[in-house]
NUKOL-441132 format. One record per residue: residue number from 0; x, y, z negated of N, C-alpha, C in turn. Coordinates in Angstrom, 1 decimal. Layout:
<atoms>
ATOM pos   n_c1   n_c2   n_c3  ca_c1  ca_c2  ca_c3   c_c1   c_c2   c_c3
ATOM NUM      X      Y      Z      X      Y      Z      X      Y      Z
...
</atoms>
This chain:
<atoms>
ATOM pos   n_c1   n_c2   n_c3  ca_c1  ca_c2  ca_c3   c_c1   c_c2   c_c3
ATOM   0    0.8   -1.2    0.0    0.0    0.0    0.0    0.9    1.2    0.0
ATOM   1    0.7    2.1    1.0    1.5    3.3    1.1    0.9    4.4    0.3
ATOM   2    1.8    5.1   -0.5    1.3    6.2   -1.4    1.6    7.5   -0.6
ATOM   3    0.6    8.4   -0.6    0.7    9.6    0.1    1.7   10.6   -0.6
ATOM   4    2.2   11.5    0.2    3.2   12.5   -0.4    2.5   13.3   -1.5
ATOM   5    1.3   13.7   -1.3    0.5   14.4   -2.3    0.5   13.7   -3.6
ATOM   6    0.2   12.4   -3.5    0.1   11.6   -4.7    1.4   11.4   -5.4
ATOM   7    2.5   11.3   -4.6    3.8   11.2   -5.1    4.2   12.5   -5.9
ATOM   8    3.9   13.6   -5.3    4.2   14.9   -5.9    3.4   15.0   -7.3
ATOM   9    2.2   14.5   -7.3    1.4   14.5   -8.5    2.0   13.7   -9.6
ATOM  10    2.5   12.5   -9.2    3.2   11.6  -10.2    4.5   12.2  -10.7
ATOM  11    5.2   12.8   -9.7    6.5   13.4  -10.1    6.2   14.6  -11.1
ATOM  12    5.2   15.4  -10.8    4.9   16.5  -11.6    4.5   16.1  -13.0
ATOM  13    3.7   15.0  -13.0    3.2   14.4  -14.3    4.4   13.9  -15.1
ATOM  14    5.3   13.2  -14.4    6.5   12.7  -15.1    7.4   13.8  -15.7
ATOM  15    7.6   14.8  -14.9    8.5   15.9  -15.3    7.8   16.6  -16.5
ATOM  16    6.5   16.8  -16.4    5.8   17.5  -17.5    5.9   16.7  -18.8
ATOM  17    5.7   15.4  -18.7    5.7   14.5  -19.8    7.1   14.5  -20.4
ATOM  18    8.2   14.5  -19.6    9.6   14.5  -20.0    9.9   15.8  -20.8
ATOM  19    9.5   16.9  -20.2    9.7   18.2  -20.8    9.0   18.3  -22.2
ATOM  20    7.8   17.8  -22.2    7.0   17.9  -23.4    7.6   17.0  -24.5
ATOM  21    8.1   15.8  -24.1    8.7   14.9  -25.1   10.0   15.5  -25.7
ATOM  22   10.8   16.0  -24.8   12.1   16.5  -25.2   11.9   17.7  -26.1
ATOM  23   10.9   18.6  -25.7   10.6   19.8  -26.5   10.1   19.4  -27.9
ATOM  24    9.2   18.4  -28.0    8.7   18.0  -29.2    9.8   17.4  -30.1
ATOM  25   10.7   16.6  -29.5   11.8   16.0  -30.3   12.7   17.1  -30.8
ATOM  26   13.1   18.1  -30.0   14.0   19.1  -30.4   13.4   20.0  -31.5
ATOM  27   12.1   20.3  -31.4   11.4   21.1  -32.4   11.2   20.4  -33.7
ATOM  28   11.3   19.0  -33.7   11.1   18.2  -34.9   12.4   18.1  -35.7
ATOM  29   13.5   18.5  -35.1   14.8   18.5  -35.8   14.8   19.6  -36.9
ATOM  30   15.0   19.3  -38.2   15.0   20.3  -39.2   15.8   21.6  -39.0
ATOM  31   17.0   21.4  -38.3   17.8   22.5  -38.0   17.2   23.5  -37.1
ATOM  32   16.2   23.1  -36.4   15.5   24.0  -35.4   14.2   24.6  -35.9
ATOM  33   14.0   24.6  -37.3   12.8   25.1  -37.9   12.5   26.5  -37.5
ATOM  34   13.6   27.3  -37.4   13.4   28.8  -37.2   12.6   29.0  -35.8
ATOM  35   12.8   28.1  -34.9   12.1   28.2  -33.6   10.6   28.1  -33.7
ATOM  36   10.2   27.3  -34.8    8.7   27.1  -35.0    8.1   28.2  -35.8
ATOM  37    8.9   28.9  -36.6    8.4   29.9  -37.5    7.6   31.0  -36.8
ATOM  38    6.5   31.4  -37.4    5.8   32.6  -36.8    6.4   33.9  -37.2
ATOM  39    7.4   33.9  -38.1    8.1   35.1  -38.5    9.0   34.9  -39.6
ATOM  40    9.7   35.9  -40.1   10.6   35.8  -41.2    9.9   35.4  -42.5
ATOM  41   10.5   34.5  -43.2    9.9   34.1  -44.5    9.8   35.3  -45.5
ATOM  42    8.7   35.3  -46.3    8.6   36.4  -47.2    9.7   36.4  -48.3
ATOM  43    9.9   37.5  -48.9   10.9   37.7  -50.0   10.7   36.6  -51.1
ATOM  44   11.8   35.9  -51.4   11.7   34.8  -52.4   11.5   33.4  -51.8
ATOM  45   11.1   33.4  -50.5   10.8   32.1  -49.8   11.9   31.8  -48.8
ATOM  46   13.0   32.6  -48.7   13.9   32.4  -47.6   14.5   31.0  -47.5
ATOM  47   14.7   30.3  -48.6   15.4   29.1  -48.6   14.4   27.9  -48.4
ATOM  48   13.1   28.1  -48.3   12.2   27.1  -48.2   12.2   26.5  -46.8
ATOM  49   12.0   25.2  -46.7   11.8   24.5  -45.5   10.3   24.5  -45.1
ATOM  50   10.0   24.2  -43.8    8.6   24.3  -43.4    7.7   23.4  -44.2
ATOM  51    8.3   22.2  -44.5    7.4   21.2  -45.2    7.3   21.5  -46.7
ATOM  52    7.9   22.5  -47.2    7.7   22.9  -48.5    6.3   23.4  -48.7
ATOM  53    5.7   24.0  -47.6    4.4   24.5  -47.6    3.5   23.8  -46.7
ATOM  54    4.0   23.4  -45.5    3.2   22.7  -44.5    3.4   21.2  -44.6
ATOM  55    2.6   20.6  -45.4    2.6   19.1  -45.6    2.1   18.5  -44.3
ATOM  56    2.8   17.5  -43.8    2.4   16.8  -42.6    1.0   16.2  -42.7
ATOM  57    0.1   16.4  -41.7   -1.2   15.9  -41.7   -1.2   14.4  -41.6
ATOM  58   -2.3   13.7  -42.0   -2.4   12.3  -41.9   -2.5   11.8  -40.4
ATOM  59   -1.8   10.7  -40.1   -1.9   10.2  -38.8   -0.8   10.8  -37.9
ATOM  60   -0.7   10.3  -36.7    0.2   10.9  -35.7   -0.5   11.9  -34.8
ATOM  61    0.3   12.6  -34.0   -0.2   13.6  -33.2   -1.4   13.1  -32.2
ATOM  62   -1.2   11.9  -31.7   -2.2   11.4  -30.8   -3.5   11.1  -31.5
ATOM  63   -3.4   10.6  -32.7   -4.6   10.3  -33.5   -5.3   11.6  -33.9
ATOM  64   -4.6   12.6  -34.3   -5.1   13.9  -34.7   -5.8   14.6  -33.5
ATOM  65   -5.2   14.5  -32.3   -5.8   15.1  -31.1   -7.1   14.3  -30.7
ATOM  66   -7.0   13.0  -30.8   -8.1   12.2  -30.4   -9.3   12.5  -31.3
ATOM  67   -9.1   12.6  -32.7  -10.2   12.9  -33.6  -10.8   14.2  -33.3
ATOM  68  -10.0   15.3  -33.1  -10.6   16.6  -32.8  -11.3   16.7  -31.5
ATOM  69  -10.8   15.9  -30.5  -11.5   15.8  -29.2  -12.9   15.2  -29.4
ATOM  70  -13.0   14.2  -30.2  -14.3   13.6  -30.5  -15.2   14.5  -31.2
ATOM  71  -14.7   15.4  -32.0  -15.5   16.5  -32.6  -16.1   17.4  -31.5
ATOM  72  -15.2   17.7  -30.6  -15.6   18.7  -29.5  -16.7   18.1  -28.6
ATOM  73  -16.7   16.8  -28.4  -17.7   16.2  -27.6  -18.9   15.7  -28.4
ATOM  74  -18.9   15.9  -29.7  -20.0   15.5  -30.5  -20.0   14.1  -31.0
ATOM  75  -18.9   13.4  -30.9  -18.8   12.0  -31.3  -18.3   11.8  -32.8
ATOM  76  -17.9   13.0  -33.4  -17.4   13.0  -34.7  -17.9   14.3  -35.4
ATOM  77  -18.2   14.2  -36.7  -18.7   15.4  -37.4  -17.7   16.4  -37.9
ATOM  78  -16.6   15.8  -38.4  -15.6   16.6  -39.1  -14.3   16.7  -38.4
ATOM  79  -13.6   17.9  -38.4  -12.3   18.0  -37.8  -11.2   17.5  -38.7
ATOM  80  -10.1   17.2  -38.2   -8.9   16.8  -39.0   -7.8   17.8  -38.8
ATOM  81   -6.9   17.8  -39.8   -5.7   18.7  -39.7   -4.9   18.3  -38.5
ATOM  82   -4.4   19.3  -37.8   -3.5   18.9  -36.6   -2.1   19.4  -36.9
ATOM  83   -1.1   18.5  -36.9    0.3   18.8  -37.2    0.6   18.8  -38.7
ATOM  84   -0.1   19.8  -39.4    0.2   19.9  -40.8   -1.1   20.3  -41.5
ATOM  85   -1.2   20.0  -42.8   -2.4   20.4  -43.6   -2.4   21.9  -43.7
ATOM  86   -3.6   22.4  -44.0   -3.8   23.8  -44.2   -3.1   24.3  -45.5
ATOM  87   -2.4   25.4  -45.4   -1.7   25.9  -46.6   -2.7   26.8  -47.4
ATOM  88   -3.2   26.3  -48.5   -4.2   27.0  -49.3   -3.6   27.4  -50.6
ATOM  89   -4.4   27.9  -51.5   -4.0   28.4  -52.8   -3.5   27.3  -53.7
ATOM  90   -4.0   26.1  -53.5   -3.5   25.0  -54.3   -2.1   24.7  -54.0
ATOM  91   -1.7   24.8  -52.8   -0.3   24.6  -52.4    0.6   25.7  -53.1
ATOM  92    0.1   26.9  -53.1    0.9   28.0  -53.7    1.1   27.8  -55.2
ATOM  93    0.0   27.3  -55.8    0.0   27.1  -57.3    0.9   26.0  -57.7
ATOM  94    1.3   25.1  -56.8    2.3   24.1  -57.2    3.6   24.7  -57.7
ATOM  95    3.9   25.9  -57.3    5.1   26.6  -57.7    4.8   27.8  -58.6
ATOM  96    3.6   28.4  -58.3    3.4   29.8  -58.9    2.3   29.8  -60.0
ATOM  97    1.8   28.6  -60.4    0.8   28.6  -61.5    1.5   28.9  -62.8
ATOM  98    1.1   29.9  -63.5    1.7   30.3  -64.8    0.6   30.5  -65.9
ATOM  99    0.9   30.0  -67.0   -0.1   30.1  -68.1   -0.2   31.6  -68.6
ATOM 100    0.9   32.3  -68.5    0.9   33.7  -69.0    0.6   34.7  -67.9
ATOM 101    0.1   34.3  -66.8   -0.3   35.3  -65.7   -1.4   36.2  -66.2
ATOM 102   -1.2   37.5  -66.0   -2.3   38.4  -66.5   -3.5   38.4  -65.6
ATOM 103   -3.3   38.0  -64.3   -4.4   37.9  -63.4   -4.5   36.6  -62.7
ATOM 104   -4.7   35.5  -63.4   -4.7   34.1  -62.7   -5.9   34.0  -61.9
ATOM 105   -5.9   33.2  -60.8   -7.0   33.1  -59.8   -8.3   32.7  -60.5
ATOM 106   -8.2   31.8  -61.4   -9.4   31.2  -62.0  -10.2   32.3  -62.8
ATOM 107   -9.5   33.4  -63.2  -10.1   34.4  -64.0  -11.1   35.2  -63.1
ATOM 108  -10.8   35.4  -61.8  -11.6   36.1  -60.9  -12.8   35.3  -60.4
ATOM 109  -12.9   34.1  -60.8  -14.1   33.3  -60.4  -15.2   33.5  -61.4
ATOM 110  -15.0   34.3  -62.4  -16.1   34.6  -63.4  -17.1   35.5  -62.7
ATOM 111  -18.4   35.3  -63.0  -19.5   36.1  -62.4  -19.3   37.6  -62.4
ATOM 112  -18.7   38.1  -63.5  -18.5   39.6  -63.6  -17.6   40.2  -62.6
ATOM 113  -16.8   39.3  -62.0  -15.8   39.8  -61.0  -16.3   39.6  -59.5
ATOM 114  -17.6   39.4  -59.4  -18.2   39.1  -58.0  -17.9   40.2  -57.0
ATOM 115  -18.0   41.5  -57.5  -17.7   42.6  -56.6  -16.2   42.6  -56.2
ATOM 116  -15.4   42.4  -57.2  -13.9   42.3  -56.9  -13.6   41.3  -55.8
ATOM 117  -14.3   40.1  -55.9  -14.0   39.1  -55.0  -14.4   39.5  -53.5
ATOM 118  -15.5   40.3  -53.5  -15.9   40.8  -52.1  -14.9   41.8  -51.6
ATOM 119  -14.4   42.6  -52.4  -13.5   43.7  -52.0  -12.0   43.3  -51.8
ATOM 120  -11.6   42.3  -52.6  -10.2   41.9  -52.6   -9.9   40.5  -52.1
ATOM 121  -10.9   39.6  -52.2  -10.6   38.2  -51.8   -9.5   37.6  -52.8
ATOM 122   -9.7   38.0  -54.1   -8.6   37.7  -55.0   -8.5   36.2  -55.4
ATOM 123   -9.4   35.4  -54.9   -9.3   33.9  -55.2   -8.4   33.2  -54.3
ATOM 124   -7.8   33.9  -53.3   -6.9   33.3  -52.3   -5.6   34.1  -52.3
ATOM 125   -4.5   33.4  -52.5   -3.2   34.1  -52.5   -2.9   34.9  -51.2
ATOM 126   -3.4   34.3  -50.1   -3.2   35.0  -48.8   -3.8   36.3  -48.6
ATOM 127   -4.7   36.7  -49.5   -5.3   38.0  -49.5   -4.3   39.1  -49.7
ATOM 128   -3.2   38.8  -50.4   -2.2   39.8  -50.7   -0.8   39.3  -50.2
ATOM 129   -0.6   38.0  -50.1    0.7   37.5  -49.8    0.7   36.7  -48.5
ATOM 130    0.4   37.2  -47.4    0.4   36.5  -46.1    1.8   36.2  -45.7
ATOM 131    2.1   34.9  -45.5    3.4   34.5  -45.2    3.9   34.8  -43.8
ATOM 132    5.2   34.7  -43.6    5.9   35.0  -42.3    5.9   36.4  -41.9
ATOM 133    6.0   37.3  -42.9    6.0   38.8  -42.6    7.3   39.4  -43.2
ATOM 134    8.1   38.6  -43.8    9.4   39.1  -44.3    9.3   40.2  -45.4
ATOM 135    8.1   40.1  -46.2    7.9   41.1  -47.2    7.6   40.3  -48.5
ATOM 136    7.2   41.1  -49.5    6.8   40.5  -50.8    5.3   40.5  -50.8
ATOM 137    4.6   41.5  -50.2    3.2   41.6  -50.3    2.7   42.3  -49.0
ATOM 138    1.7   41.7  -48.4    1.2   42.3  -47.1    0.0   43.2  -47.3
ATOM 139   -0.6   43.3  -48.5   -1.7   44.2  -48.7   -1.1   45.6  -48.8
ATOM 140   -1.6   46.5  -48.0   -1.1   47.9  -47.9   -1.6   48.7  -49.0
ATOM 141   -2.9   48.7  -49.4   -3.4   49.5  -50.5   -2.9   49.0  -51.8
ATOM 142   -2.2   49.8  -52.6   -1.8   49.4  -53.9   -2.7   50.0  -55.0
ATOM 143   -3.8   50.5  -54.7   -4.8   51.1  -55.6   -5.9   50.1  -55.9
ATOM 144   -5.7   48.8  -55.8   -6.8   47.9  -55.9   -7.3   47.7  -57.3
ATOM 145   -6.5   48.2  -58.3   -6.9   48.1  -59.7   -8.3   48.7  -60.0
ATOM 146   -8.7   49.6  -59.1  -10.0   50.3  -59.3  -11.2   49.3  -59.3
ATOM 147  -11.0   48.2  -58.7  -12.1   47.2  -58.6  -12.5   46.6  -59.9
ATOM 148  -11.6   46.6  -60.9  -12.0   46.0  -62.2  -11.8   46.9  -63.4
ATOM 149  -11.0   48.0  -63.2  -10.5   48.8  -64.4  -11.0   50.2  -64.4
ATOM 150  -12.1   50.5  -63.7  -12.6   51.9  -63.6  -13.2   52.4  -64.9
ATOM 151  -13.4   51.5  -65.9  -13.9   51.9  -67.2  -12.9   51.7  -68.3
ATOM 152  -11.6   51.5  -67.9  -10.6   51.3  -68.9  -10.3   52.6  -69.8
ATOM 153  -10.3   52.4  -71.1  -10.0   53.5  -72.0   -9.3   53.0  -73.2
ATOM 154   -8.1   53.5  -73.6   -7.3   53.0  -74.7   -7.5   53.9  -75.9
ATOM 155   -7.6   53.3  -77.1   -7.7   54.0  -78.3   -6.5   54.8  -78.7
ATOM 156   -5.3   54.1  -78.7   -4.0   54.8  -79.0   -3.2   54.8  -77.7
ATOM 157   -3.6   55.6  -76.8   -2.9   55.7  -75.5   -1.5   56.2  -75.7
ATOM 158   -0.5   55.4  -75.2    0.9   55.8  -75.4    1.4   56.9  -74.4
ATOM 159    0.7   57.0  -73.3    1.1   58.0  -72.2    0.8   59.4  -72.5
ATOM 160    1.6   60.3  -72.0    1.3   61.7  -72.2    0.1   62.2  -71.3
ATOM 161   -0.2   61.4  -70.3   -1.4   61.6  -69.5   -2.2   60.3  -69.8
ATOM 162   -3.4   60.4  -70.4   -4.1   59.2  -70.8   -4.6   58.4  -69.6
ATOM 163   -4.8   57.1  -69.9   -5.3   56.3  -68.8   -6.7   56.8  -68.4
ATOM 164   -7.5   57.3  -69.3   -8.8   57.8  -69.0   -8.7   59.0  -68.0
ATOM 165   -7.7   59.9  -68.2   -7.5   61.0  -67.3   -7.0   60.5  -65.9
ATOM 166   -6.1   59.5  -65.9   -5.6   59.0  -64.6   -6.8   58.4  -63.8
ATOM 167   -7.7   57.7  -64.5   -8.8   57.1  -63.8   -9.8   58.2  -63.3
ATOM 168  -10.0   59.2  -64.1  -10.9   60.3  -63.7  -10.3   61.0  -62.5
ATOM 169   -9.0   61.1  -62.4   -8.4   61.7  -61.3   -8.2   60.8  -60.1
ATOM 170   -8.7   59.5  -60.3   -8.6   58.4  -59.3   -7.1   58.2  -58.8
ATOM 171   -6.2   58.3  -59.8   -4.8   58.1  -59.5   -4.4   56.6  -59.6
ATOM 172   -5.1   55.8  -58.8   -4.9   54.3  -58.9   -3.6   53.8  -58.4
ATOM 173   -2.9   54.6  -57.6   -1.6   54.2  -57.2   -0.5   54.2  -58.3
ATOM 174   -0.9   54.9  -59.4    0.1   54.9  -60.5    0.1   53.7  -61.4
ATOM 175   -0.9   52.8  -61.2   -0.9   51.6  -62.1    0.3   50.7  -62.0
ATOM 176    0.8   50.5  -60.8    2.0   49.6  -60.7    3.3   50.3  -61.1
ATOM 177    3.2   51.6  -61.4    4.4   52.3  -61.9    4.8   51.8  -63.3
ATOM 178    3.8   51.2  -64.0    4.1   50.6  -65.3    3.8   49.1  -65.3
ATOM 179    2.8   48.7  -64.6    2.3   47.3  -64.7    2.6   46.4  -63.5
ATOM 180    3.4   45.4  -63.7    3.5   44.4  -62.6    2.2   43.5  -62.6
ATOM 181    1.6   43.4  -61.5    0.3   42.8  -61.4    0.2   41.5  -62.1
ATOM 182    1.1   40.6  -61.8    1.0   39.2  -62.4    1.6   39.2  -63.8
ATOM 183    2.2   40.3  -64.2    2.7   40.4  -65.6    3.8   39.4  -66.0
ATOM 184    4.6   39.1  -65.0    5.7   38.1  -65.3    6.9   38.8  -65.9
ATOM 185    7.1   40.1  -65.7    8.3   40.8  -66.2    8.1   41.4  -67.6
ATOM 186    9.0   41.2  -68.4    9.0   41.8  -69.8    9.4   43.3  -69.7
ATOM 187    8.6   44.2  -70.2    8.9   45.6  -70.1    8.4   46.4  -71.4
ATOM 188    8.9   47.5  -71.6    8.5   48.4  -72.6    7.7   49.6  -72.0
ATOM 189    6.4   49.7  -72.4    5.6   50.8  -71.8    6.2   52.1  -72.1
ATOM 190    6.3   52.9  -71.0    6.8   54.3  -71.2    5.8   55.2  -71.8
ATOM 191    6.3   56.3  -72.4    5.4   57.2  -73.1    5.1   58.5  -72.2
ATOM 192    5.9   58.6  -71.1    5.8   59.8  -70.3    5.7   59.3  -68.8
ATOM 193    4.9   60.0  -68.0    4.8   59.6  -66.6    6.1   59.8  -65.9
ATOM 194    6.9   60.8  -66.3    8.2   61.0  -65.7    9.1   59.9  -65.8
ATOM 195    8.9   59.0  -66.8    9.7   57.8  -67.1    9.2   56.6  -66.4
ATOM 196    8.1   56.7  -65.7    7.6   55.5  -65.0    8.3   55.3  -63.6
ATOM 197    8.1   54.1  -63.0    8.7   53.8  -61.7    8.0   54.6  -60.6
ATOM 198    8.8   55.3  -59.8    8.2   56.1  -58.7    7.4   55.2  -57.8
ATOM 199    6.3   55.8  -57.2    5.4   55.0  -56.3    6.2   54.5  -55.1
ATOM 200    7.1   55.4  -54.6    7.9   55.0  -53.4    8.7   53.7  -53.7
ATOM 201    9.3   53.7  -54.9   10.1   52.5  -55.3    9.3   51.3  -55.4
ATOM 202    8.0   51.4  -55.9    7.1   50.3  -56.0    6.8   49.8  -54.6
ATOM 203    6.5   50.7  -53.7    6.2   50.3  -52.3    7.4   49.6  -51.6
ATOM 204    8.6   50.0  -51.9    9.8   49.4  -51.4    9.9   48.0  -51.9
ATOM 205    9.6   47.8  -53.2    9.6   46.5  -53.8    8.6   45.6  -53.1
ATOM 206    7.4   46.0  -52.9    6.3   45.2  -52.3    6.7   44.9  -50.8
ATOM 207    7.5   45.7  -50.2    8.0   45.5  -48.8    9.2   44.5  -48.8
ATOM 208    9.6   44.1  -50.0   10.7   43.1  -50.0   12.0   43.6  -50.6
ATOM 209   11.9   44.8  -51.1   13.1   45.5  -51.7   13.4   44.9  -53.1
ATOM 210   14.4   45.4  -53.7   14.8   45.0  -55.1   13.7   45.3  -56.1
ATOM 211   13.6   44.5  -57.1   12.6   44.7  -58.1   12.9   45.8  -59.1
ATOM 212   12.0   46.7  -59.3   12.2   47.9  -60.2   11.8   47.5  -61.6
ATOM 213   11.2   46.3  -61.8   10.8   45.9  -63.1   12.0   45.2  -63.8
ATOM 214   11.8   44.8  -65.0   12.8   44.2  -65.8   13.3   42.9  -65.2
ATOM 215   14.6   42.6  -65.3   15.1   41.3  -64.8   14.8   40.2  -65.7
ATOM 216   14.4   40.5  -66.9   14.0   39.5  -67.9   12.5   39.1  -67.6
ATOM 217   12.3   37.8  -67.4   11.0   37.3  -67.0   10.5   36.4  -68.1
ATOM 218    9.1   36.3  -68.2    8.5   35.4  -69.1    8.5   34.0  -68.7
ATOM 219    8.5   33.8  -67.4    8.3   32.5  -66.8    9.1   32.3  -65.5
ATOM 220    9.8   31.2  -65.4   10.4   30.8  -64.2    9.8   29.5  -63.6
ATOM 221    9.3   29.5  -62.4    8.5   28.4  -61.9    9.2   27.0  -61.9
ATOM 222   10.5   27.0  -61.6   11.3   25.8  -61.6   12.7   26.1  -62.1
ATOM 223   13.2   25.1  -62.8   14.6   25.2  -63.2   15.5   24.9  -62.0
ATOM 224   16.8   25.2  -62.1   17.7   25.0  -60.9   17.7   23.5  -60.5
ATOM 225   17.7   22.6  -61.5   17.7   21.2  -61.3   16.4   20.7  -60.6
ATOM 226   15.2   21.3  -61.1   13.9   20.9  -60.5   13.9   21.4  -59.0
ATOM 227   14.4   22.7  -58.8   14.4   23.2  -57.5   15.1   22.4  -56.5
ATOM 228   16.3   21.9  -56.9   17.1   21.1  -56.0   16.5   19.7  -55.7
ATOM 229   15.8   19.2  -56.8   15.1   17.9  -56.6   13.9   18.0  -55.6
ATOM 230   13.2   19.2  -55.7   12.1   19.4  -54.9   12.4   19.8  -53.5
ATOM 231   13.4   20.7  -53.3   13.7   21.3  -52.0   15.0   21.0  -51.5
ATOM 232   15.9   20.3  -52.2   17.2   20.0  -51.8   18.2   21.1  -52.0
ATOM 233   19.4   21.0  -51.6   20.5   22.0  -51.8   20.1   23.4  -51.2
</atoms>
């Protein structure tokens, strides 16, 4: 049986495409080539993490995952499956960042009284403020988000020369992070004068990935050096 030139070209094209796809897949699977897969620079503090530190491989092989999702598309299956890797959700973040002394733990915002804050901030998901692959510490631009929960805050023995009540009345919400680290992990002594607080510009530089203006003494370290090496390697 004679095969036409057109059919030969089709088979050659298919073969070349399959070869290129296979080689590309193999090359991108090599750990040393992870940077080629990354959507962007890792956020501050995550520079040494490998892809699989956050992106846990999905169940099954690529063919099985594609087949299952194709069946969903044509109506032969009800639920989709993860393709390539599992979705990175807050539970994955909490494997390293869950702290008992966190001033604003995620579970706290699940209380009914914080329903409005959840609408405005999406505070039950880490990605609302810390979207990965942007090379920064925090991707949320507005740093005056404290207004969503603290608009009625008033202190009896206010240590500041300008009271918290006055700051709130003036809607100076950008000043909150000049004293308070949101998650409260840094040990600090509250200043008594606004001139002694951290400048807003310095706070913004910190959120963009710059050096921390807060105390180097922390209340909690997620992993010891030995635990880090055991979990992520050298």
